N, CA, C and O atoms as a GROMACS GRO file, in nm:
protein
  184
    1MET      N    1  11.846  10.140  11.348
    1MET     CA    2  11.989  10.133  11.366
    1MET      C    3  12.034   9.988  11.386
    1MET      O    4  12.137   9.947  11.333
    2LEU      N    5  11.956   9.911  11.463
    2LEU     CA    6  11.992   9.771  11.485
    2LEU      C    7  11.990   9.692  11.353
    2LEU      O    8  12.080   9.613  11.328
    3ALA      N    9  11.889   9.714  11.271
    3ALA     CA   10  11.880   9.644  11.142
    3ALA      C   11  11.998   9.680  11.053
    3ALA      O   12  12.052   9.594  10.983
    4ASN      N   13  12.038   9.806  11.054
    4ASN     CA   14  12.151   9.849  10.973
    4ASN      C   15  12.284   9.798  11.024
    4ASN      O   16  12.381   9.794  10.949
    5LYS      N   17  12.290   9.760  11.150
    5LYS     CA   18  12.412   9.704  11.207
    5LYS      C   19  12.417   9.552  11.198
    5LYS      O   20  12.510   9.490  11.250
    6GLY      N   21  12.317   9.492  11.131
    6GLY     CA   22  12.321   9.348  11.105
    6GLY      C   23  12.232   9.265  11.195
    6GLY      O   24  12.231   9.142  11.182
    7ILE      N   25  12.156   9.328  11.285
    7ILE     CA   26  12.061   9.252  11.367
    7ILE      C   27  11.938   9.231  11.279
    7ILE      O   28  11.848   9.315  11.275
    8ILE      N   29  11.936   9.118  11.210
    8ILE     CA   30  11.834   9.094  11.108
    8ILE      C   31  11.703   9.044  11.168
    8ILE      O   32  11.596   9.082  11.121
    9ALA      N   33  11.710   8.959  11.269
    9ALA     CA   34  11.589   8.898  11.325
    9ALA      C   35  11.501   9.005  11.391
    9ALA      O   36  11.541   9.069  11.488
   10GLY      N   37  11.382   9.022  11.335
   10GLY     CA   38  11.288   9.123  11.385
   10GLY      C   39  11.250   9.102  11.530
   10GLY      O   40  11.233   9.199  11.604
   11GLU      N   41  11.236   8.976  11.571
   11GLU     CA   42  11.196   8.950  11.710
   11GLU      C   43  11.307   8.990  11.808
   11GLU      O   44  11.278   9.030  11.920
   12VAL      N   45  11.432   8.979  11.766
   12VAL     CA   46  11.543   9.022  11.851
   12VAL      C   47  11.541   9.175  11.865
   12VAL      O   48  11.553   9.228  11.975
   13ARG      N   49  11.524   9.243  11.752
   13ARG     CA   50  11.517   9.390  11.756
   13ARG      C   51  11.398   9.436  11.840
   13ARG      O   52  11.408   9.534  11.914
   14GLN      N   53  11.286   9.366  11.827
   14GLN     CA   54  11.166   9.402  11.902
   14GLN      C   55  11.190   9.391  12.052
   14GLN      O   56  11.150   9.480  12.128
   15GLN      N   57  11.255   9.285  12.095
   15GLN     CA   58  11.281   9.269  12.238
   15GLN      C   59  11.382   9.371  12.288
   15GLN      O   60  11.366   9.426  12.397
   16LEU      N   61  11.485   9.397  12.210
   16LEU     CA   62  11.587   9.493  12.253
   16LEU      C   63  11.532   9.634  12.264
   16LEU      O   64  11.572   9.710  12.353
   17THR      N   65  11.439   9.670  12.176
   17THR     CA   66  11.385   9.806  12.178
   17THR      C   67  11.262   9.819  12.266
   17THR      O   68  11.222   9.931  12.300
   18GLY      N   69  11.202   9.706  12.305
   18GLY     CA   70  11.085   9.712  12.390
   18GLY      C   71  10.955   9.740  12.317
   18GLY      O   72  10.854   9.774  12.379
   19HIS      N   73  10.956   9.725  12.185
   19HIS     CA   74  10.833   9.745  12.108
   19HIS      C   75  10.732   9.637  12.144
   19HIS      O   76  10.768   9.520  12.156
   20SER      N   77  10.607   9.676  12.159
   20SER     CA   78  10.504   9.582  12.204
   20SER      C   79  10.445   9.498  12.091
   20SER      O   80  10.378   9.399  12.117
   21SER      N   81  10.470   9.537  11.966
   21SER     CA   82  10.413   9.461  11.855
   21SER      C   83  10.508   9.463  11.735
   21SER      O   84  10.597   9.547  11.726
   22ASP      N   85  10.487   9.369  11.645
   22ASP     CA   86  10.565   9.363  11.522
   22ASP      C   87  10.540   9.487  11.437
   22ASP      O   88  10.632   9.540  11.375
   23ALA      N   89  10.416   9.533  11.435
   23ALA     CA   90  10.381   9.652  11.357
   23ALA      C   91  10.459   9.774  11.406
   23ALA      O   92  10.508   9.853  11.325
   24MET      N   93  10.469   9.790  11.536
   24MET     CA   94  10.544   9.902  11.592
   24MET      C   95  10.692   9.888  11.558
   24MET      O   96  10.758   9.986  11.524
   25ASN      N   97  10.742   9.766  11.568
   25ASN     CA   98  10.882   9.740  11.535
   25ASN      C   99  10.912   9.776  11.390
   25ASN      O  100  11.013   9.840  11.360
   26GLN      N  101  10.823   9.736  11.299
   26GLN     CA  102  10.844   9.766  11.157
   26GLN      C  103  10.832   9.915  11.128
   26GLN      O  104  10.901   9.967  11.040
   27LYS      N  105  10.745   9.982  11.200
   27LYS     CA  106  10.727  10.127  11.179
   27LYS      C  107  10.857  10.203  11.204
   27LYS      O  108  10.887  10.301  11.136
   28TYR      N  109  10.934  10.157  11.302
   28TYR     CA  110  11.057  10.228  11.339
   28TYR      C  111  11.183  10.166  11.282
   28TYR      O  112  11.293  10.206  11.318
   29THR      N  113  11.169  10.067  11.192
   29THR     CA  114  11.285  10.009  11.125
   29THR      C  115  11.301  10.075  10.989
   29THR      O  116  11.214  10.064  10.902
   30HIS      N  117  11.412  10.143  10.972
   30HIS     CA  118  11.441  10.213  10.846
   30HIS      C  119  11.579  10.169  10.799
   30HIS      O  120  11.680  10.195  10.865
   31LEU      N  121  11.583  10.102  10.686
   31LEU     CA  122  11.710  10.053  10.634
   31LEU      C  123  11.784  10.164  10.561
   31LEU      O  124  11.724  10.240  10.485
   32GLY      N  125  11.913  10.171  10.586
   32GLY     CA  126  11.997  10.270  10.520
   32GLY      C  127  12.031  10.228  10.378
   32GLY      O  128  12.012  10.113  10.340
   33LEU      N  129  12.080  10.323  10.303
   33LEU     CA  130  12.111  10.300  10.162
   33LEU      C  131  12.215  10.188  10.145
   33LEU      O  132  12.202  10.106  10.055
   34GLU      N  133  12.316  10.185  10.230
   34GLU     CA  134  12.419  10.082  10.218
   34GLU      C  135  12.361   9.943  10.240
   34GLU      O  136  12.398   9.849  10.170
   35ARG      N  137  12.271   9.929  10.336
   35ARG     CA  138  12.206   9.799  10.363
   35ARG      C  139  12.122   9.756  10.244
   35ARG      O  140  12.121   9.638  10.208
   36LEU      N  141  12.052   9.850  10.182
   36LEU     CA  142  11.971   9.818  10.063
   36LEU      C  143  12.060   9.779   9.946
   36LEU      O  144  12.025   9.689   9.869
   37ARG      N  145  12.174   9.845   9.930
   37ARG     CA  146  12.267   9.808   9.823
   37ARG      C  147  12.320   9.667   9.842
   37ARG      O  148  12.335   9.592   9.745
   38GLU      N  149  12.349   9.630   9.968
   38GLU     CA  150  12.395   9.494   9.996
   38GLU      C  151  12.290   9.393   9.955
   38GLU      O  152  12.322   9.289   9.898
   39ALA      N  153  12.164   9.422   9.985
   39ALA     CA  154  12.055   9.330   9.950
   39ALA      C  155  12.043   9.316   9.799
   39ALA      O  156  12.025   9.205   9.748
   40VAL      N  157  12.053   9.425   9.726
   40VAL     CA  158  12.042   9.421   9.581
   40VAL      C  159  12.158   9.345   9.520
   40VAL      O  160  12.142   9.278   9.418
   41SER      N  161  12.274   9.355   9.581
   41SER     CA  162  12.394   9.291   9.524
   41SER      C  163  12.385   9.138   9.524
   41SER      O  164  12.456   9.074   9.448
   42VAL      N  165  12.300   9.080   9.606
   42VAL     CA  166  12.289   8.935   9.609
   42VAL      C  167  12.178   8.880   9.519
   42VAL      O  168  12.160   8.759   9.507
   43ILE      N  169  12.104   8.969   9.457
   43ILE     CA  170  11.999   8.927   9.364
   43ILE      C  171  12.065   8.880   9.235
   43ILE      O  172  12.142   8.956   9.176
   44PRO      N  173  12.037   8.759   9.189
   44PRO     CA  174  12.101   8.711   9.066
   44PRO      C  175  12.052   8.790   8.944
   44PRO      O  176  11.938   8.837   8.939
   45ASN      N  177  12.138   8.801   8.848
   45ASN     CA  178  12.100   8.866   8.721
   45ASN      C  179  11.998   8.780   8.650
   45ASN      O  180  12.017   8.659   8.635
   46LEU      N  181  11.892   8.841   8.606
   46LEU     CA  182  11.790   8.768   8.533
   46LEU      C  183  11.796   8.795   8.386
   46LEU      O  184  11.716   8.741   8.310
   0.00000   0.00000   0.00000
């Protein structure tokens, strides 16, 4: 939820959620469809 609300820095999300490791933090980070669409929209046309 934090990643989808714009908290991009993994270390910030890790501290806020209390995850003890980066691996645990990544396991529980799930990007929503809208966030993924935003990321794709900035990729230049090749």
